[in-house]
MITI-745433 format. One line per 2 residues: number of its first residue (from 1); their letters; for each residue x, y, z negated of N, C-alpha, C. Coordinates in pm, whole numbers, plus 50000, padded with zeros to 5 digits. Each point is the difference from the previous one (the first is absolute). Layout:
N
NUM	A	X/Y/Z/X/Y/Z/X/Y/Z  ...
***
This chain:
116
1	ML	27862/68914/37651/50139/49998/49970/50030/50131/49912  49960/50112/50038/50017/50122/49924/49926/49994/49863
3	RR	49888/49937/50000/49925/49993/49873/50081/49906/49901  50056/49889/50044/50072/49912/49917/50133/50072/49956
5	LY	50059/50078/50081/50124/50076/49965/49958/50112/49895  49888/50064/50018/49957/50101/49903/49973/49935/49863
7	HW	49925/49880/50007/49977/49931/49871/50124/49959/49927  50093/49947/50079/50129/49955/49952/50079/50119/49931
9	IG	50006/50108/50067/50068/50115/49944/49930/50055/49874  49871/50003/50004/49926/50034/49880/50021/49906/49885
11	SL	50007/49870/50028/50032/49900/49888/50138/50020/49948  50089/50019/50098/50149/50028/49957/50010/50127/49910
13	SA	49933/50105/50042/50002/50125/49935/49944/49984/49854  49886/49928/49987/49939/49973/49865/50092/49929/49914
15	AI	50063/49895/50060/50092/49908/49923/50119/50081/49947  50061/50085/50090/50115/50073/49957/49958/50105/49890
17	AD	49881/50069/50018/49954/50087/49898/49980/49933/49868  49948/49885/50001/49975/49921/49874/50133/49968/49933
19	IA	50096/49956/50081/50133/49961/49949/50072/50126/49942  50006/50107/50085/50070/50120/49964/49939/50062/49864
21	GH	49877/49978/49984/49940/50065/49874/50027/49913/49867  50068/49893/50015/50027/49916/49882/50115/50064/49922
23	AV	49999/49994/49866/50094/50068/49914/50138/49938/50027  50012/49870/50023/50137/49927/50017/50067/50063/50135
25	VQ	49917/50020/50102/50053/50056/50124/50040/50142/49975  49932/50080/49924/50035/50141/49981/50134/50001/49907
27	LG	50008/49907/49914/50128/49993/49922/50117/49959/50086  49970/49907/50096/50105/49954/50092/50052/50114/50085
29	VL	49906/50089/50046/50039/50113/50084/50083/50098/49913  49971/50016/49880/50083/50088/49910/50138/49942/49985
31	IA	50006/49867/49967/50134/49937/49988/50077/50006/50133  49934/49971/50111/50072/50001/50126/50054/50142/50031
33	SV	49926/50103/49963/50039/50144/50032/50120/50033/49914  49993/49961/49870/50118/50030/49911/50121/49922/50048
35	TW	49984/49876/50037/50107/49920/50050/50061/50058/50123  49917/50044/50093/50041/50065/50126/50095/50119/49963
37	LV	49958/50083/49908/50078/50122/49968/50134/49959/49924  49989/49895/49913/50120/49971/49921/50112/49935/50094
39	VG	49963/49923/50097/50094/49943/50093/50055/50092/50108  49944/50126/49998/50055/50102/50093/49923/50019/50122
41	GS	49865/49959/50000/49921/50020/50122/49968/50151/50011  49966/50031/50122/49971/50148/50030/49871/50041/49937
43	EA	50001/50109/49932/49873/50056/49942/49908/50044/50105  50043/50052/50115/49921/50036/50108/49924/49881/50061
45	AL	50068/49894/50015/49940/49877/50062/49893/49945/49901  50031/50001/49878/49903/49956/49890/49876/50085/50002
47	AS	50025/50130/50003/49887/50105/49995/49916/49977/50124  50058/49984/50114/49928/49983/50127/49917/49868/49997
49	TM	50056/49897/49957/49941/49869/49990/49879/50012/49901  50025/50057/49886/49887/50011/49901/49891/50093/50046
51	TI	50028/50106/50079/49896/50083/50050/49921/49930/50106  50065/49934/50091/49921/49925/50107/49921/49887/49937
53	GG	50061/49926/49905/49928/49888/49938/49887/50050/49914  50016/50105/49931/49892/50062/49921/49879/50049/50089
55	FI	50033/50058/50113/49899/50038/50097/49913/49885/50049  50077/49891/50041/49932/49888/50059/49914/49933/49892
57	LT	50060/49976/49878/49922/49936/49900/49879/50081/49953  50011/50130/49995/49886/50086/49975/49891/49976/50100
59	QM	50030/49998/50129/49893/49976/50097/49943/49860/49987  50083/49901/49965/49939/49862/49981/49901/50002/49881
61	VL	50037/50065/49893/49915/50006/49879/49874/50069/50033  50011/50116/50070/49875/50072/50037/49910/49915/50090
63	NQ	50055/49934/50087/49923/49907/50085/49932/49892/49927  50070/49943/49903/49936/49901/49910/49893/50056/49914
65	QR	50021/50115/49950/49894/50064/49924/49875/50036/50078  50022/50046/50122/49890/50029/50093/49915/49875/50022
67	RR	50068/49881/50029/49929/49880/50027/49923/49954/49877  50058/50015/49879/49931/49955/49881/49877/50092/49966
69	EN	50025/50131/50028/49901/50099/49982/49877/49973/50095  50036/49967/50120/49885/49975/50101/49923/49868/49955
71	AL	50074/49904/49955/49929/49873/49955/49914/50032/49873  50044/50074/49911/49927/50038/49885/49873/50079/50034
73	HL	50016/50094/50090/49880/50079/50044/49901/49907/50072  50046/49906/50074/49907/49899/50059/49924/49924/49902
75	KI	50066/49961/49889/49934/49920/49896/49894/50092/49926  50044/50122/49971/49903/50088/49928/49882/50026/50091
77	DE	50024/50026/50127/49883/50028/50094/49910/49880/49999  50054/49877/50003/49920/49881/50002/49918/50000/49877
79	LL	50051/50024/49881/49925/49994/49877/49895/50120/50001  50023/50115/50047/49909/50104/50007/49879/49958/50089
81	LA	50032/49938/50121/49895/49970/50088/49911/49880/49941  50064/49912/49926/49924/49890/49952/49928/50027/49867
83	MK	50036/50110/49929/49933/50025/49872/49877/50081/50011  49893/49943/49949/49871/50071/50007/50006/50125/49914
85	GA	49953/50118/50056/49993/50118/49924/50126/50092/50025  50110/49935/50064/50118/50082/50028/49972/50088/50123
87	RD	50064/50111/50010/49980/50091/50117/50093/49949/50118  49935/49951/50100/50068/49943/50113/50089/50101/50068
89	EL	49957/50134/49990/50087/50096/50064/50135/50021/49943  50028/49944/49883/50132/50001/49942/50092/49910/50063
91	AG	49952/49898/50060/50086/49901/50071/50077/50071/50104  50126/49998/50008/50078/50059/50105/50030/50151/49976
93	SE	49962/50053/49878/50010/50138/49975/50139/50044/49986  50097/49909/49997/50143/50044/49987/50044/50061/50139
95	HA	49921/49982/50104/50036/50063/50128/49925/50139/50014  49913/50034/49909/49931/50120/50009/50087/50126/49968
97	PD	49963/50111/50053/50073/50126/49956/49977/50030/49857  50082/50081/49949/50000/50035/49856/49865/50065/49964
99	DE	49947/50086/50079/49872/50058/49962/49886/49900/50000  50006/49903/50083/49900/49896/50005/50013/49909/49868
101	IE	50118/49971/49963/50025/49926/49875/49945/50078/49882  50029/50132/49993/49943/50083/49894/49852/50000/50001
103	RL	49940/50012/50117/49847/49987/50004/49952/49872/49948  50065/49891/50031/49952/49866/49950/50022/49998/49852
105	RE	50104/50053/49945/50028/49999/49855/49892/50082/49927  49958/50116/50060/49905/50086/49942/49854/49938/50000
107	DR	49976/49922/50105/49871/49936/50028/49981/49875/49907  50097/49954/49933/49986/49875/49930/49901/50023/49884
109	PA	49917/49886/49982/49900/50014/49891/50066/49998/49863  49929/50070/49908/50052/50002/49865/49998/49868/49941
111	PT	50101/49966/49913/50003/49871/49936/49880/49985/49903  49952/49876/50001/49888/49976/49909/50058/49943/49867
113	PS	49940/50052/49892/50050/49954/49867/49980/49853/49980  50100/49938/49941/49980/49853/49981/49948/49981/49852
115	HS	49915/49900/49992/49946/49970/49864/50063/49870/49951  50064/50014/49885/50067/49882/49942/49908/49921/49901
***
């Protein structure tokens, strides 16, 4: 039950982030904001709504980016592990501390010149 709810909330968050990032929606928010102020709406209410909405949308976008980044790392790891001659220790290196990443970078073999 909780797993389905978590999945549903994640799907809803991704859908809202996709929709909110569309240029037409951003233009619509701008038009709605100007209309709100022209018809005499409270600036404080508009500012509060925009602040809260901006915070929520930022979190949704960050969550979506995190999921896409995790999927991309999984694909790259799979390619590294499947490719003959690739250094298997690089798979999953995004979780390594900075000094370990630097060590891996320094230990990489020199590129071989290509002959055309």
